[in-house]
C-alpha positions in Angstrom: 49.4 111.7 125.5 46.8 114.8 125.4 43.4 115.1 126.9 42.2 116.0 124.3 37.9 116.1 125.1 36.3 112.9 126.9 34.4 110.6 125.8 31.5 110.7 123.7 28.7 108.9 124.1 28.4 107.8 120.7 32.2 106.5 121.2 31.4 104.9 124.9 28.9 102.5 123.1 30.8 101.8 119.9 33.1 99.9 122.7 31.0 98.1 124.5 30.1 96.8 121.5 32.9 95.8 120.8 34.0 95.1 124.1 30.8 92.8 123.5 31.6 91.1 121.0 35.1 89.6 123.1 32.5 88.4 125.5 29.9 86.3 123.2 33.2 84.7 122.1 34.1 84.1 125.7 30.9 82.4 125.9 30.6 80.9 122.3 33.6 79.4 123.7 33.1 78.4 127.8 29.9 76.4 126.5 31.1 74.8 122.8 33.8 74.0 124.7 34.2 73.4 128.0 30.4 72.7 129.0 30.6 69.9 126.3 33.5 68.1 127.8 32.4 68.4 131.3 29.2 68.6 131.4 28.4 65.1 133.5 30.0 67.5 136.3 28.4 71.7 134.7 24.5 70.0 134.0 23.7 69.2 137.5 25.5 72.7 139.3 23.0 74.5 136.8 20.5 71.9 136.9 20.6 71.6 141.4 19.5 74.9 142.6 19.5 78.7 142.1 22.3 79.6 143.7 24.7 76.9 143.2 23.5 77.8 139.5 24.0 81.9 139.9 27.8 81.0 141.6 28.5 78.7 138.5 27.8 81.3 135.9 30.0 83.5 138.3 32.9 81.1 137.8 32.7 80.5 134.7 31.5 83.7 133.0 31.7 87.1 134.7 34.5 86.3 136.8 36.6 85.8 133.8 34.6 88.8 132.1 35.0 91.4 134.7 39.0 90.5 135.0 39.2 91.2 131.3 37.5 94.3 132.0 39.8 95.1 135.3 42.8 93.9 133.8 42.9 96.0 130.7 41.8 99.0 132.2 43.7 99.0 134.8 46.7 97.7 133.3 49.1 100.4 130.9 47.0 100.1 128.2 43.9 102.1 130.2 40.9 100.0 128.7 39.8 97.3 126.7 39.8 95.8 123.4 37.5 98.1 122.0 38.3 100.7 124.4 41.4 101.2 122.7 39.9 100.8 119.2 37.9 103.8 119.4 41.1 105.2 121.0 39.2 105.8 124.9 40.9 105.6 128.3 39.9 104.5 130.9 41.7 108.0 133.6 41.3 108.6 137.2 39.7 112.3 137.8 44.0 113.7 137.5 43.6 112.1 134.1 45.8 109.3 135.4 45.9 105.6 134.6 43.7 103.8 137.4 45.0 100.9 140.1 43.8 97.8 140.2 42.0 98.3 143.5 40.0 101.5 141.4 39.5 99.4 138.8 38.1 96.6 141.1 35.5 98.8 142.4 34.7 100.1 138.4 34.0 97.1 137.9 32.0 95.2 139.8 29.7 98.4 140.3 29.1 98.0 135.5 28.1 94.4 136.2 25.9 94.6 139.4 22.9 94.6 137.0 24.6 92.0 134.7 24.6 90.1 138.5 21.5 90.7 139.7 19.3 89.2 136.3 21.4 86.3 137.5 20.0 86.3 140.3 16.4 86.9 139.0 17.1 84.6 136.4 17.8 82.0 137.7 14.9 82.1 140.8 12.5 81.9 138.1 13.8 79.1 136.1 14.8 76.7 139.9 13.0 76.7 142.9 13.7 78.7 145.1 11.8 80.9 148.3 11.0 83.7 147.0 7.9 85.2 144.8 7.2 84.9 141.7 6.7 88.6 142.2 9.6 89.6 144.0 11.9 87.7 141.0 9.8 91.0 138.9 10.7 93.3 141.0 13.6 92.2 141.1 13.9 91.7 136.7 12.4 94.9 136.7 15.1 96.7 138.9 17.4 95.7 136.6 16.1 97.8 134.2 16.2 100.8 135.6 19.7 100.5 136.0 20.5 99.3 133.2 18.0 102.4 131.7 20.0 104.8 133.7 23.5 103.7 133.3 22.5 104.6 129.3 20.1 107.8 130.2 23.4 109.0 133.1 26.4 110.2 130.3 23.6 112.4 128.6 23.2 114.7 131.4 26.8 115.6 132.3 29.6 117.6 130.9 32.2 114.9 130.7 29.6 111.9 129.4 30.4 110.3 133.6 28.5 106.6 134.0 27.2 105.7 137.4 30.2 103.6 137.7 33.0 106.1 137.0 31.3 109.0 139.8 31.1 106.4 142.0 34.4 105.1 141.4 36.8 108.1 140.9 36.7 107.4 137.3 36.2 109.1 133.5 36.6 107.4 129.8 38.6 110.4 127.3 40.4 110.6 124.3 43.4 111.1 124.1 46.1 112.7 120.6 
Protein backbone atom coordinates (compact mmCIF):
# COMPACT_ATOMS: atom_id res chain seq x y z
CA UNK A 1 0.00 0.00 0.00
CA UNK A 2 1.11 3.53 -0.75
CA UNK A 3 0.47 6.44 1.56
CA UNK A 4 -1.48 8.96 -0.48
CA UNK A 5 -2.22 11.54 2.17
CA UNK A 6 -2.69 12.28 5.79
CA UNK A 7 -6.19 11.42 6.90
CA UNK A 8 -8.65 14.24 6.29
CA UNK A 9 -10.21 15.65 9.44
CA UNK A 10 -13.72 14.82 8.22
CA UNK A 11 -12.76 11.17 7.64
CA UNK A 12 -11.31 10.95 11.14
CA UNK A 13 -14.53 12.34 12.62
CA UNK A 14 -16.65 9.87 10.61
CA UNK A 15 -14.36 7.01 11.68
CA UNK A 16 -14.72 8.03 15.33
CA UNK A 17 -18.52 8.22 15.00
CA UNK A 18 -18.56 4.68 13.59
CA UNK A 19 -16.33 3.53 16.44
CA UNK A 20 -18.60 5.32 18.89
CA UNK A 21 -21.47 3.24 17.51
CA UNK A 22 -19.42 0.11 18.36
CA UNK A 23 -18.86 1.51 21.86
CA UNK A 24 -22.59 2.24 22.29
CA UNK A 25 -23.52 -1.27 21.14
CA UNK A 26 -21.04 -2.72 23.61
CA UNK A 27 -22.46 -0.44 26.33
CA UNK A 28 -25.99 -1.63 25.56
CA UNK A 29 -24.75 -5.22 25.84
CA UNK A 30 -23.08 -4.52 29.19
CA UNK A 31 -26.03 -2.65 30.66
CA UNK A 32 -28.66 -4.86 29.07
CA UNK A 33 -27.20 -8.23 29.93
CA UNK A 34 -24.26 -8.30 32.31
CA UNK A 35 -25.63 -5.58 34.58
CA UNK A 36 -29.08 -7.18 34.55
CA UNK A 37 -27.91 -10.74 35.22
CA UNK A 38 -25.43 -9.69 37.91
CA UNK A 39 -27.47 -6.76 39.29
CA UNK A 40 -27.22 -7.85 42.94
CA UNK A 41 -23.41 -7.86 42.70
CA UNK A 42 -22.93 -4.78 40.54
CA UNK A 43 -25.39 -2.32 42.13
CA UNK A 44 -23.41 -2.02 45.39
CA UNK A 45 -20.23 -1.39 43.40
CA UNK A 46 -21.83 1.64 41.74
CA UNK A 47 -23.41 3.02 44.92
CA UNK A 48 -20.94 2.52 47.75
CA UNK A 49 -18.22 5.05 46.87
CA UNK A 50 -16.92 7.10 43.95
CA UNK A 51 -13.74 4.99 43.85
CA UNK A 52 -15.56 1.64 43.62
CA UNK A 53 -17.98 3.06 41.03
CA UNK A 54 -15.12 4.43 38.96
CA UNK A 55 -13.13 1.19 39.15
CA UNK A 56 -16.21 -0.86 38.23
CA UNK A 57 -16.86 1.39 35.23
CA UNK A 58 -13.19 1.13 34.30
CA UNK A 59 -13.35 -2.66 34.33
CA UNK A 60 -16.70 -2.93 32.55
CA UNK A 61 -16.35 -0.20 29.92
CA UNK A 62 -13.04 1.63 29.69
CA UNK A 63 -10.68 -1.35 29.62
CA UNK A 64 -12.70 -3.35 27.04
CA UNK A 65 -13.17 -0.25 24.85
CA UNK A 66 -9.48 0.61 25.19
CA UNK A 67 -8.53 -2.95 24.22
CA UNK A 68 -10.67 -2.57 21.09
CA UNK A 69 -8.60 0.48 20.08
CA UNK A 70 -5.24 -0.90 21.24
CA UNK A 71 -5.54 -4.24 19.48
CA UNK A 72 -7.20 -2.90 16.32
CA UNK A 73 -4.60 -0.18 15.83
CA UNK A 74 -1.50 -2.22 16.67
CA UNK A 75 -2.33 -5.44 14.82
CA UNK A 76 -2.31 -5.98 11.07
CA UNK A 77 -5.50 -3.96 10.49
CA UNK A 78 -3.80 -0.80 11.79
CA UNK A 79 -7.16 0.70 12.63
CA UNK A 80 -10.51 0.23 14.27
CA UNK A 81 -13.64 -0.72 12.33
CA UNK A 82 -14.40 2.97 11.82
CA UNK A 83 -10.93 3.73 10.50
CA UNK A 84 -10.95 0.71 8.20
CA UNK A 85 -14.38 1.67 6.84
CA UNK A 86 -13.00 5.15 6.09
CA UNK A 87 -9.76 3.78 4.59
CA UNK A 88 -7.59 5.12 7.43
CA UNK A 89 -4.58 3.53 9.11
CA UNK A 90 -2.57 4.35 12.22
CA UNK A 91 1.18 4.40 11.57
CA UNK A 92 4.36 5.59 13.25
CA UNK A 93 6.45 8.51 11.98
CA UNK A 94 8.01 6.26 9.32
CA UNK A 95 4.69 4.99 7.98
CA UNK A 96 4.99 1.59 9.65
CA UNK A 97 2.52 -0.27 11.82
CA UNK A 98 2.63 0.81 15.46
CA UNK A 99 3.49 -1.66 18.19
CA UNK A 100 1.32 -2.57 21.11
CA UNK A 101 3.19 -0.35 23.62
CA UNK A 102 2.77 2.72 21.41
CA UNK A 103 -0.88 1.80 20.87
CA UNK A 104 -1.45 1.51 24.63
CA UNK A 105 0.18 4.90 25.14
CA UNK A 106 -1.85 6.51 22.31
CA UNK A 107 -5.12 5.04 23.58
CA UNK A 108 -4.46 6.06 27.20
CA UNK A 109 -3.91 9.67 26.11
CA UNK A 110 -6.94 9.56 23.79
CA UNK A 111 -9.25 8.38 26.59
CA UNK A 112 -7.78 10.54 29.34
CA UNK A 113 -10.65 13.08 29.14
CA UNK A 114 -13.16 10.21 29.34
CA UNK A 115 -11.61 8.87 32.53
CA UNK A 116 -11.17 12.30 34.11
CA UNK A 117 -14.86 12.94 33.35
CA UNK A 118 -15.79 9.68 35.10
CA UNK A 119 -13.69 10.78 38.06
CA UNK A 120 -15.65 14.03 38.29
CA UNK A 121 -19.11 12.66 37.59
CA UNK A 122 -18.88 9.90 40.20
CA UNK A 123 -17.81 12.49 42.74
CA UNK A 124 -20.83 14.62 41.87
CA UNK A 125 -23.18 11.66 42.27
CA UNK A 126 -21.76 10.06 45.43
CA UNK A 127 -20.41 11.53 48.67
CA UNK A 128 -16.80 12.66 48.38
CA UNK A 129 -14.16 14.74 50.11
CA UNK A 130 -13.85 17.00 47.04
CA UNK A 131 -15.74 20.29 47.05
CA UNK A 132 -18.33 20.85 44.36
CA UNK A 133 -16.29 23.73 42.94
CA UNK A 134 -13.25 21.45 42.59
CA UNK A 135 -15.35 18.90 40.72
CA UNK A 136 -16.73 21.58 38.39
CA UNK A 137 -13.18 22.79 37.70
CA UNK A 138 -12.18 19.20 36.86
CA UNK A 139 -15.17 18.77 34.55
CA UNK A 140 -14.47 22.10 32.85
CA UNK A 141 -10.87 20.95 32.32
CA UNK A 142 -12.33 17.88 30.60
CA UNK A 143 -14.36 20.15 28.31
CA UNK A 144 -11.20 22.12 27.50
CA UNK A 145 -9.31 18.89 26.73
CA UNK A 146 -12.09 17.72 24.41
CA UNK A 147 -12.12 21.09 22.69
CA UNK A 148 -8.35 20.85 22.17
CA UNK A 149 -8.77 17.32 20.78
CA UNK A 150 -11.24 18.74 18.25
CA UNK A 151 -9.22 21.84 17.30
CA UNK A 152 -5.59 20.62 17.22
CA UNK A 153 -5.98 18.50 14.04
CA UNK A 154 -7.19 21.62 12.23
CA UNK A 155 -3.95 23.45 13.05
CA UNK A 156 -1.41 21.20 11.32
CA UNK A 157 -0.80 19.76 7.87
CA UNK A 158 -0.71 16.14 9.05
CA UNK A 159 -4.02 16.54 10.94
CA UNK A 160 -2.33 15.05 14.01
CA UNK A 161 -4.17 15.11 17.29
CA UNK A 162 -2.72 15.65 20.76
CA UNK A 163 -2.40 11.89 21.32
CA UNK A 164 -0.74 11.47 17.89
CA UNK A 165 1.89 14.09 18.73
CA UNK A 166 2.63 12.60 22.14
CA UNK A 167 2.63 8.96 20.96
CA UNK A 168 4.51 9.65 17.71
CA UNK A 169 1.71 8.36 15.48
CA UNK A 170 -0.12 9.54 12.38
CA UNK A 171 -3.40 8.57 10.78
CA UNK A 172 -3.11 8.21 7.01
CA UNK A 173 -5.19 7.31 3.98
CA UNK A 174 -3.80 4.58 1.74
CA UNK A 175 -4.50 3.37 -1.74
